[in-house]
C-alpha positions in Angstrom: -1.7 -50.8 -135.5 1.6 -49.0 -134.1 3.2 -48.7 -130.9 3.0 -46.2 -128.3 6.4 -44.2 -128.2 7.6 -44.1 -124.6 10.7 -42.7 -123.2 11.7 -42.3 -119.6 13.6 -39.3 -118.3 15.8 -38.9 -115.1 16.1 -35.0 -113.5 19.4 -34.4 -111.8 19.6 -34.5 -108.5 17.9 -32.2 -105.9 20.2 -30.1 -104.0 19.3 -31.5 -100.9 20.3 -34.8 -102.1 24.0 -33.0 -103.3 24.3 -32.1 -99.8 23.1 -35.3 -98.7 25.1 -38.3 -100.4 22.8 -40.5 -98.0 19.9 -39.6 -100.6 21.1 -39.4 -103.5 21.0 -42.1 -106.5 23.3 -42.4 -109.7 27.2 -41.9 -108.2 25.8 -41.0 -104.7 26.8 -43.2 -101.7 23.2 -45.2 -101.4 23.5 -49.1 -101.3 21.2 -48.9 -104.6 21.5 -47.1 -107.7 19.8 -46.9 -111.2 22.0 -47.6 -114.2 21.0 -45.4 -117.1 21.9 -46.4 -120.8 20.5 -45.4 -124.4 17.4 -47.5 -124.2 17.7 -49.7 -120.6 17.4 -49.0 -117.3 18.3 -51.2 -114.3 18.5 -50.7 -110.6 21.5 -52.4 -109.1 22.7 -53.1 -105.9 26.5 -51.7 -104.9 27.6 -55.1 -103.5 25.1 -57.8 -104.7 25.1 -56.4 -108.6 21.5 -56.2 -110.2 18.0 -56.1 -108.4 16.2 -59.4 -109.9 12.9 -58.1 -111.6 14.3 -54.5 -112.0 15.3 -54.2 -115.7 12.8 -52.2 -118.1 13.9 -51.0 -121.9 12.0 -48.4 -123.6 12.5 -46.2 -126.6 14.7 -43.8 -125.6 15.8 -43.2 -121.9 17.2 -40.1 -120.9 20.1 -39.2 -118.0 20.3 -35.9 -115.7 21.9 -33.7 -118.7 19.3 -34.2 -121.2 18.2 -31.3 -122.4 14.6 -30.5 -123.3 15.6 -30.0 -127.3 17.1 -33.6 -127.4 13.9 -34.8 -125.7 11.7 -33.1 -128.3 13.6 -34.3 -131.2 13.8 -38.1 -130.4 9.9 -38.3 -129.5 7.9 -35.5 -130.7 9.3 -33.9 -133.8 8.2 -36.2 -136.1 4.5 -36.5 -134.5 4.2 -32.9 -135.5 5.3 -33.3 -138.6 2.1 -36.2 -138.8 0.0 -33.3 -137.1 0.4 -31.4 -139.6 -0.3 -34.3 -142.4 -3.8 -35.1 -141.1 -3.2 -37.5 -137.7 -4.6 -37.0 -134.2 -0.9 -36.5 -131.8 -0.8 -36.6 -128.4 1.6 -36.1 -126.0 2.2 -36.1 -122.0 4.6 -36.2 -119.4 3.5 -39.0 -116.2 6.0 -39.3 -113.2 5.8 -38.7 -109.3 5.3 -35.5 -107.9 8.8 -33.4 -108.5 10.2 -35.6 -111.2 10.3 -32.6 -113.7 6.9 -32.8 -116.2 6.1 -28.9 -116.0 9.7 -28.1 -116.8 9.7 -31.0 -119.7 6.6 -29.6 -121.2 6.7 -25.8 -120.7 10.8 -25.3 -120.2 12.0 -22.0 -119.5 14.0 -19.1 -121.4 17.3 -20.8 -121.9 15.9 -24.3 -123.0 12.0 -24.2 -123.7 10.1 -27.2 -123.7 7.8 -29.7 -125.8 4.9 -27.3 -125.6 6.4 -23.6 -127.0 9.2 -26.5 -129.9 5.6 -28.0 -130.8 3.7 -24.5 -131.8 6.9 -23.1 -133.3 7.1 -26.4 -135.4 3.4 -26.4 -136.1 3.6 -22.9 -137.8 6.9 -23.2 -139.3 5.8 -26.8 -141.5 2.4 -25.2 -142.2 4.4 -22.7 -144.0 6.0 -24.7 -145.9 3.3 -26.3 -147.1 2.7 -24.3 -150.3 0.3 -26.3 -151.6 -2.2 -26.3 -148.4 -4.0 -23.5 -146.4 -4.2 -23.9 -142.9 -6.5 -23.2 -140.3 -4.9 -23.6 -136.4 -7.1 -22.5 -133.2 -6.2 -23.3 -129.8 -7.9 -24.1 -126.1 -6.6 -25.2 -122.9 -8.3 -26.8 -120.2 -7.2 -28.0 -116.5 -8.9 -30.7 -114.4 -9.3 -29.9 -110.7 -10.4 -32.2 -108.3 -12.4 -33.8 -111.1 -14.0 -30.6 -112.6 -13.2 -29.1 -115.5 -12.2 -25.5 -115.7 -11.1 -23.3 -119.1 -7.6 -21.3 -118.4 -8.7 -19.0 -121.2 -11.9 -17.6 -119.5 -12.1 -16.4 -115.5 -16.1 -17.4 -115.3 -15.9 -20.6 -113.3 -18.1 -22.3 -115.2 -17.6 -26.2 -114.7 -17.2 -28.2 -118.4 -18.9 -31.1 -119.2 -17.8 -33.7 -121.7 -19.7 -34.4 -124.7 -19.4 -37.0 -127.4 -20.5 -36.7 -130.7 -20.7 -38.4 -134.6 -18.8 -35.5 -135.9 -16.6 -34.5 -133.2 -16.2 -37.5 -131.5 -15.2 -36.8 -127.2 -15.2 -32.9 -126.5 -15.5 -30.4 -123.9 -18.8 -28.1 -124.5 -18.5 -24.2 -123.7 -14.6 -24.8 -124.2 -13.2 -21.6 -125.4 -11.3 -22.0 -128.9 -9.2 -18.8 -130.4 -8.2 -19.5 -134.2 -4.5 -17.7 -134.2 -2.1 -17.5 -137.4 1.0 -16.8 -135.2 2.9 -18.6 -132.7 3.4 -15.4 -130.8 -0.6 -15.2 -130.6 -0.3 -18.8 -129.0 2.5 -18.0 -126.2 0.0 -15.6 -124.8 -3.0 -17.2 -124.6 -0.4 -19.8 -122.9 1.0 -17.1 -121.0 -2.7 -16.8 -119.7 -3.4 -20.0 -118.8 -0.6 -20.4 -116.8 -1.7 -17.2 -115.1 -4.7 -19.2 -114.1 -3.7 -22.4 -113.3 -3.8 -23.8 -110.1 -0.4 -24.4 -108.3 0.7 -25.0 -104.7 3.7 -25.8 -102.0 4.5 -28.9 -100.7 7.5 -30.0 -98.8 8.3 -31.3 -102.2 7.7 -28.9 -104.2 7.6 -25.3 -103.8 5.3 -24.7 -107.2 3.3 -27.8 -107.4 0.9 -28.5 -110.2 -2.2 -29.2 -109.1 -4.8 -30.2 -111.5 -3.7 -31.9 -115.1 -3.5 -29.3 -117.4 -4.4 -30.4 -121.3 -3.8 -27.8 -124.0 -5.0 -28.8 -127.3 -4.1 -27.3 -130.8 -7.0 -28.1 -133.9 -5.1 -28.1 -137.4 -7.4 -27.8 -139.8 -6.2 -28.0 -143.7 -7.7 -27.8 -147.5 -5.9 -27.7 -150.6 -5.2 -24.3 -152.0 -7.3 -22.8 -155.0 -10.2 -25.5 -154.4 -13.2 -24.4 -153.2 -15.6 -26.9 -154.0 -18.0 -27.9 -151.4 -16.7 -31.8 -152.6 -13.5 -31.0 -151.5 -12.1 -33.6 -148.1 -10.6 -31.3 -145.3 -8.5 -32.4 -143.1 -8.8 -31.8 -139.2 -5.9 -33.1 -137.0 -5.7 -32.6 -132.6 -2.9 -32.3 -130.8 -2.8 -32.8 -127.4 0.0 -31.4 -125.2 -0.6 -33.0 -121.7 1.1 -31.8 -118.5 -0.3 -34.2 -115.8 -0.3 -33.9 -112.0 2.4 -35.8 -110.0 1.3 -39.0 -108.0 1.8 -38.2 -104.1 2.8 -39.6 -101.0 1.3 -37.9 -98.2 4.1 -39.1 -95.1 6.4 -37.3 -97.9 4.5 -34.1 -99.4 2.8 -33.3 -95.9 -0.2 -32.3 -97.7 -3.2 -31.2 -94.9 -6.2 -29.8 -95.9 -6.8 -28.2 -99.2 -3.2 -29.6 -100.5 -4.8 -33.4 -99.1 -8.3 -33.1 -101.0 -6.3 -32.4 -104.0 -3.6 -35.3 -103.8 -6.6 -37.6 -103.3 -8.3 -36.5 -106.7 -4.7 -36.6 -108.3 -3.9 -40.2 -107.1 -7.5 -41.3 -108.2 -7.3 -40.5 -111.7 -3.6 -41.2 -112.0 -4.8 -44.5 -110.5 -7.7 -44.9 -113.0 -5.3 -44.1 -115.9 -3.1 -46.8 -114.7 -6.0 -49.2 -115.1 -6.5 -47.7 -118.9 -3.0 -48.6 -119.5 -3.4 -52.0 -118.0 -6.4 -53.3 -119.7 -5.0 -52.1 -122.8 -1.8 -53.9 -122.4 -4.1 -57.4 -122.0 -4.2 -59.5 -124.8 -7.4 -59.2 -126.6 -9.3 -62.3 -125.4 -8.7 -60.5 -121.6 -9.4 -57.2 -122.4 -12.9 -56.3 -121.1 -14.2 -53.4 -120.2 -11.9 -50.5 -120.3 -12.7 -47.8 -118.0 -12.7 -44.4 -119.4 -15.3 -43.2 -118.2 -14.1 -43.8 -114.6 -12.0 -40.6 -115.1 -12.5 -36.7 -116.7 -9.0 -37.6 -118.0 -9.4 -40.8 -119.4 -12.4 -39.9 -120.8 -10.9 -37.0 -122.8 -7.8 -38.6 -123.7 -9.5 -41.7 -124.6 -8.5 -41.7 -128.6 -5.2 -41.6 -127.6 -5.2 -44.4 -125.0 -5.7 -47.3 -127.8 -8.0 -45.1 -130.5 -7.3 -43.1 -133.4 -3.7 -41.3 -132.8 -0.3 -40.9 -132.3 1.0 -40.8 -128.8 4.5 -40.8 -127.2 4.7 -40.7 -123.1 7.4 -38.9 -121.7 7.9 -40.7 -118.4 10.3 -38.5 -115.8 11.4 -39.9 -112.7 13.9 -38.8 -110.1 17.2 -40.7 -109.6 17.5 -40.6 -105.7 17.8 -44.0 -103.4 14.3 -42.6 -101.3 12.4 -42.3 -104.3 13.1 -45.7 -105.5 9.5 -47.1 -105.0 8.1 -44.4 -106.9 10.5 -44.7 -109.5 9.7 -48.4 -109.9 6.1 -47.9 -110.2 6.9 -45.0 -113.4 9.0 -47.1 -115.2 6.6 -50.0 -114.6 3.5 -48.2 -116.2 5.9 -47.1 -118.9 6.4 -50.6 -119.7 2.6 -51.3 -119.7 2.1 -48.4 -122.4 4.8 -49.4 -124.5 2.7 -52.5 -125.1 -0.7 -50.2 -126.1 -1.5 -50.0 -129.7 -2.9 -47.2 -131.1 -4.7 -47.0 -134.8 -4.1 -44.0 -136.1 -5.8 -42.7 -139.9 -5.7 -39.4 -141.9 -9.0 -37.7 -140.6 -10.5 -36.1 -143.6 -13.9 -34.6 -143.2 -16.5 -33.9 -146.2 -19.5 -32.6 -144.1 -19.7 -29.2 -143.1 -18.5 -30.4 -139.4 -14.9 -28.3 -140.3 -14.8 -24.9 -139.4 -12.5 -23.7 -142.4 -15.1 -26.0 -144.7 -17.4 -23.3 -143.5 -15.7 -20.2 -144.4 -13.8 -21.5 -147.0 -15.6 -19.3 -149.7 -16.0 -16.3 -147.9 -12.0 -16.8 -146.8 -11.5 -17.1 -150.7 -13.3 -14.2 -151.9 -11.2 -12.1 -149.1 -7.7 -13.2 -150.1 -8.7 -12.4 -153.5 -9.8 -8.8 -152.5 -7.3 -8.2 -150.4 -4.3 -8.4 -152.6 -2.6 -4.9 -152.8 -2.3 -2.4 -150.1 -4.4 -2.2 -146.8 -4.0 -6.2 -146.8 -2.4 -6.9 -143.4 -4.7 -4.4 -141.6 -7.7 -6.3 -142.9 -6.8 -9.9 -142.7 -6.0 -9.1 -139.0 -9.8 -7.6 -139.1 -10.8 -11.1 -141.2 -8.8 -12.8 -138.1 -11.1 -10.9 -135.7 -14.2 -11.3 -137.4 -14.0 -15.2 -138.0 -12.6 -15.2 -134.2 -15.9 -13.9 -133.1 -18.1 -15.9 -135.5 -16.8 -19.2 -134.3 -17.4 -18.2 -130.9 -21.1 -17.5 -131.3 -21.2 -20.7 -133.3 -19.6 -22.2 -129.7 -22.1 -20.1 -128.0 -24.8 -21.1 -129.7 -24.1 -24.7 -129.4 -23.7 -24.5 -125.8 -27.3 -23.0 -125.4 -28.9 -25.7 -128.4 -27.7 -28.5 -125.5 -28.6 -26.7 -122.7 -32.2 -25.6 -124.6 -32.3 -29.4 -125.3 -31.5 -30.1 -121.7 -34.1 -28.2 -120.1 -36.4 -29.8 -122.8 -36.0 -32.6 -121.5 -35.9 -32.3 -117.5 -39.3 -30.4 -118.6 -40.4 -33.7 -119.9 -39.6 -35.2 -116.8 -41.6 -33.2 -114.8 -44.5 -33.3 -116.9 -44.0 -37.2 -117.0 -43.6 -37.1 -113.1 -46.4 -34.3 -112.3 -48.8 -36.5 -114.4 -47.6 -39.8 -112.0 -48.5 -37.9 -108.7 -51.5 -36.3 -110.5 -52.8 -40.3 -111.0 -51.4 -40.8 -107.9 -53.2 -37.7 -106.1 -56.9 -39.2 -107.9 -56.2 -42.5 -106.6 -55.6 -41.9 -103.2 -59.1 -39.2 -103.3 -61.1 -42.4 -104.7 -59.7 -44.2 -101.8 -60.9 -41.6 -99.3 -64.0 -41.4 -100.6 -64.5 -44.9 -100.4 -63.5 -44.6 -96.8 -66.3 -42.0 -96.4 -69.2 -43.5 -97.6 -68.1 -47.3 -95.6 -68.1 -44.7 -92.3 -71.4 -43.6 -93.6 -73.0 -46.7 -94.2 -72.2 -47.5 -90.6 -74.4 -44.7 -89.5 -77.1 -45.3 -91.8 -77.7 -48.7 -90.5 -77.8 -47.1 -87.1 -80.7 -45.0 -88.2 -82.8 -48.0 -89.9 -86.1 -48.8 -88.6 -86.1 -52.0 -86.3 -87.6 -54.9 -87.7 -90.5 -56.1 -85.3 -90.6 -59.9 -86.0 -89.4 -61.9 -83.2 -86.8 -64.6 -83.4 -86.7 -67.5 -81.8 -84.5 -68.5 -78.4 -82.9 -71.3 -80.5 -82.2 -69.5 -83.3 -78.0 -69.4 -84.5 -76.1 -68.8 -87.1 -73.0 -69.3 -87.3 -70.4 -68.4 -89.7 -67.1 -70.0 -88.0 -64.8 -69.0 -91.6 -66.3 -65.4 -92.1 -64.5 -64.2 -89.3 -61.2 -65.8 -90.5 -61.4 -65.3 -94.6 -60.9 -61.5 -95.7 -62.2 -62.6 -99.5 -65.6 -62.5 -100.2 -68.1 -65.2 -101.2 -68.0 -66.1 -104.2 -71.1 -64.3 -106.7 -72.8 -66.8 -108.2 -73.3 -66.9 -112.3 -77.3 -66.7 -111.7 -78.8 -64.8 -109.4 -82.6 -65.0 -108.8 -85.0 -63.0 -106.7 -85.2 -66.1 -104.4 -82.8 -67.7 -102.4 -82.7 -71.6 -102.1 -80.8 -73.8 -100.2 -78.5 -74.0 -102.4 -77.6 -70.2 -103.2 -77.5 -69.9 -99.5 -75.0 -72.7 -99.2 -73.0 -70.9 -101.9 -73.1 -67.9 -100.3 -72.2 -69.1 -96.9 -69.5 -71.4 -98.4 -71.1 -74.7 -97.8 -72.6 -73.3 -94.0 -76.1 -75.0 -93.5 -78.7 -73.4 -92.1 -82.6 -73.8 -91.6 -84.1 -71.0 -93.6 -87.5 -71.4 -91.7 -85.8 -70.1 -88.5 -84.1 -67.2 -90.5 -85.7 -63.8 -89.7 -84.3 -60.5 -89.9 -82.5 -59.3 -87.0 -84.1 -56.3 -85.1 -83.0 -53.1 -85.1 -80.7 -52.5 -82.2 -80.1 -49.5 -80.1 -77.0 -47.5 -80.9 -75.5 -45.6 -78.0 -72.6 -42.8 -78.7 -70.1 -45.0 -77.4 -70.9 -47.2 -80.8 -70.7 -44.5 -82.6 -67.7 -43.2 -81.1 -66.5 -46.9 -82.2 -67.9 -46.6 -85.5 -66.1 -43.2 -86.4 -63.0 -44.2 -84.5 -63.3 -47.3 -87.5 -62.5 -44.7 -89.9 -58.7 -43.2 -88.6 -57.1 -46.8 -90.1 -57.2 -44.7 -93.6 -56.0 -41.8 -91.5 -52.7 -41.6 -93.4 -54.2 -41.1 -96.5 -54.9 -37.1 -96.1 -51.3 -36.2 -94.8 -50.0 -38.5 -98.0 -52.1 -36.5 -100.2 -50.9 -33.2 -99.0 -47.6 -34.7 -99.6 -48.4 -34.9 -102.7 -50.1 -31.5 -103.7 -47.0 -29.9 -102.3 -44.6 -32.4 -104.5 -46.9 -31.1 -107.0 -47.1 -27.5 -106.2 -42.9 -28.5 -106.0 -43.1 -30.3 -109.3 -45.5 -26.8 -110.7 -43.1 -24.7 -109.7 -40.0 -26.4 -110.7 -41.8 -26.9 -114.2 -42.2 -23.0 -114.2 -39.0 -22.2 -113.7 -37.8 -24.7 -116.5 -40.1 -22.6 -118.5 -38.9 -19.3 -117.5 -35.1 -20.6 -117.8 -36.2 -22.0 -121.4 -38.0 -18.7 -122.0 -34.1 -16.9 -121.1 -32.1 -19.3 -123.0 -34.2 -18.5 -125.9 -33.8 -15.2 -125.2 -30.4 -15.4 -125.3 -30.3 -18.1 -128.3 -32.0 -14.6 -130.3 -29.5 -12.4 -128.7 -26.7 -14.6 -130.1 -28.0 -14.8 -133.5 -28.5 -11.1 -133.7 -25.0 -11.0 -132.8 -24.3 -13.8 -135.4 -26.2 -11.5 -137.6 -24.3 -8.1 -136.9 -21.5 -10.2 -137.3 -22.5 -11.5 -140.6 -23.2 -7.8 -141.6 -20.0 -7.1 -140.5 -18.4 -9.4 -142.8 -20.8 -8.1 -145.7 -19.4 -4.1 -144.8 -15.9 -5.7 -144.7 -17.0 -7.6 -148.2 -18.1 -4.4 -149.5 -14.8 -2.6 -148.2 -12.6 -4.9 -150.1 -14.7 -3.9 -153.5 -14.5 -0.9 -153.0 -10.7 -1.2 -152.3 -11.0 -3.7 -155.4 -12.5 -1.1 -157.7 -10.2 1.2 -156.4 -7.2 -0.6 -157.7 -8.8 -1.6 -160.8 -9.3 1.8 -161.5 -5.7 2.7 -160.6 -4.6 -0.6 -162.7 -6.6 0.7 -165.5 -4.4 4.1 -165.3 -1.3 2.1 -165.1 -2.6 0.1 -168.1 -3.0 3.1 -170.3 0.5 4.7 -169.0 1.7 1.6 -169.9 0.3 1.3 -173.9 2.0 4.6 -174.0 5.4 3.8 -172.4 5.5 1.2 -174.8 4.6 3.7 -177.9 7.3 5.8 -177.1 9.6 3.0 -176.3 8.7 1.6 -179.6 9.5 5.1 -181.3 12.9 5.4 -179.1 13.8 1.9 -180.4 13.3 2.8 -184.2 15.0 5.9 -183.6 17.6 4.3 -181.7 17.7 1.8 -184.5 18.1 4.6 -187.5 20.7 6.6 -185.1 23.0 3.2 -184.8 22.3 2.7 -189.0 23.7 6.1 -189.4 26.5 5.7 -186.3 27.4 2.7 -188.5 27.4 4.7 -191.6 29.6 7.2 -189.7 31.5 5.1 -188.6 32.4 3.2 -191.8 33.2 6.8 -193.2 35.1 7.5 -190.6 36.6 4.7 -191.1 38.0 5.7 -194.5 38.7 9.0 -193.7 41.0 7.4 -191.1 42.6 5.4 -193.9 43.2 9.2 -196.1 44.0 10.7 -192.8 46.7 7.6 -192.4 47.9 8.0 -195.6 48.1 12.2 -195.3 50.1 11.4 -192.4 52.4 9.4 -194.5 52.5 12.1 -197.1 53.2 14.8 -194.8 56.1 12.3 -192.8 57.6 12.5 -196.4 57.0 15.9 -196.8 58.1 16.9 -193.7 62.1 14.6 -194.2 62.1 16.3 -197.5 61.4 19.8 -195.8 64.0 18.9 -193.6 66.4 17.8 -195.5 66.0 20.6 -197.7 66.0 23.1 -194.5 69.6 21.3 -194.1 70.4 22.2 -197.4 69.4 25.7 -196.9 71.4 26.1 -193.8 74.5 24.4 -195.2 74.2 26.7 -197.9 73.3 29.8 -195.8 76.3 28.9 -193.5 78.6 28.2 -196.4 77.4 31.7 -198.2 77.5 33.2 -194.7 81.5 32.2 -194.6 82.1 33.5 -198.2 80.2 36.8 -197.8 82.5 36.7 -194.7 85.4 35.9 -196.1 84.7 38.3 -199.1 84.3 41.2 -196.4 87.8 40.4 -194.9 89.5 40.3 -197.9 87.8 43.2 -199.2 88.3 45.2 -195.7 92.4 44.6 -196.1 92.2 45.8 -199.8 91.4 48.8 -198.6 94.2 49.3 -195.7 97.0 51.7 -196.6 
């Protein structure tokens, strides 16, 4: 068992409260204000201190400065992780009108609310789970004046609530879209918000006039397991934006707005009654009125059932709204006492959509490896959506057909009863006609000529008073004795010798008229018969219309079956296209393999040639080293020879210089000698 997580969020004061400090709450100039801590809320009187009986404690309490990100992180983020793991989850905002419920759930561009953050977290968490495969579908509905409307369609059909062992409590005929990205969900949310009912009141320019339920169904299974015996996890996330409770004296509602407010307050009152019953002890709990409202009926698993639930109660801080805020806090306190029994939902049957389409998905995903896979994935997603819609439509038509059959059986039974009643009325009318004919026949009888003494008296004093007939004797003989006469006349003794036949009297026209006037005692029989005949004709007409509707539904069912067959054919064509692409990819892969083998052969040869060249290089390197050593030695020898040549050049230069000097000296001395 797990308690419902409850938080309270106070919105910032309105501009009107900021302009008029007498309306303000915390920090205003009123006599009373709400004191807000992290987990506690209390009502204080500025002069007398705390107000008795106005202290409340919750899991989280947020003031007007809190952002949607902070609220989401404290209350809903863990819930999203549990939904991806297979638990049912529900989060809804409760409070008076104009207290910030819709802003908490939807938010704005700068501070997204719980719904867009939850959508992104579900897809992010699903992508991080590498060992599981996910299928996510969404729906969006509203409860307006106790009528369920699909916000993703514009047909205006009023939807009904059903319950089954496999699906539990669900709304039949609700459109569900299979999605694979958060952007697709946001487009559907935008479409639903455009179809939702809003109105203007004195307290809110854009007041929600209906309860909305955004539902995400998350199915997951282990990857690479396509055995039909594998369990599929199916979890449901409900994100609910409730309409706010209203006081007519404050909202100024009238006409249509007044009627809407009545339905809103009634459903919220029933929700409060359900919470009250659930918060009581087990012995005192008794019957829980889930069926008194469509809101509580749809949210039945989230209220004391198989789900993890978080409730955000929004409140207004102004002193003028203290009584409404106190009622909201009391509701939150009772909700905190409610326990749920959440468990992982695993399905082994074909009730899960992912399980019904798993084999096809696995085959297509294997075949869609490589190029064009992204485009074909979109085609497969579209086909899956169409198949799912056809299944939902087929289920809806099957339910309508079953209802029509039940109605037809009821009409046939009613028609049979009417025919029996009509036959009984005809038999009664026939008896009355026979009675009138007997009276007229007695008037036409031949009179008896036997005279009767003057003193004859046949006294039957009790006959005129008793309405029952005399008892019939057991043995009725041809001769009537005294005992038989006494028995037939209930003890009246008559002298049998004086008994004679009564002479036939002349019946005049007045007597005949009286006899005929006795018949109208049964006069209402004919109008009743006529009415019954009209009822029978009407019932026959209804039965014929029902048969016509059944025939039309059967035709529509056949058309839907044909559409399903065409979708199956399209899917088969997609499979064949995937097979063709797979064959092309396989041929290309074989060609690449041949090329790879040739390249590997060339690479092996190149490696051998490289090894040979490396060996030759090594040998040449060694020879080069030897030659370098020889070169070094030669260089040394050259240096020695160069030095020797240098020394020799020096010596020759010295000798040349000396020789030149000697020669010059010689020339000079010879020249002197030759002078006179």
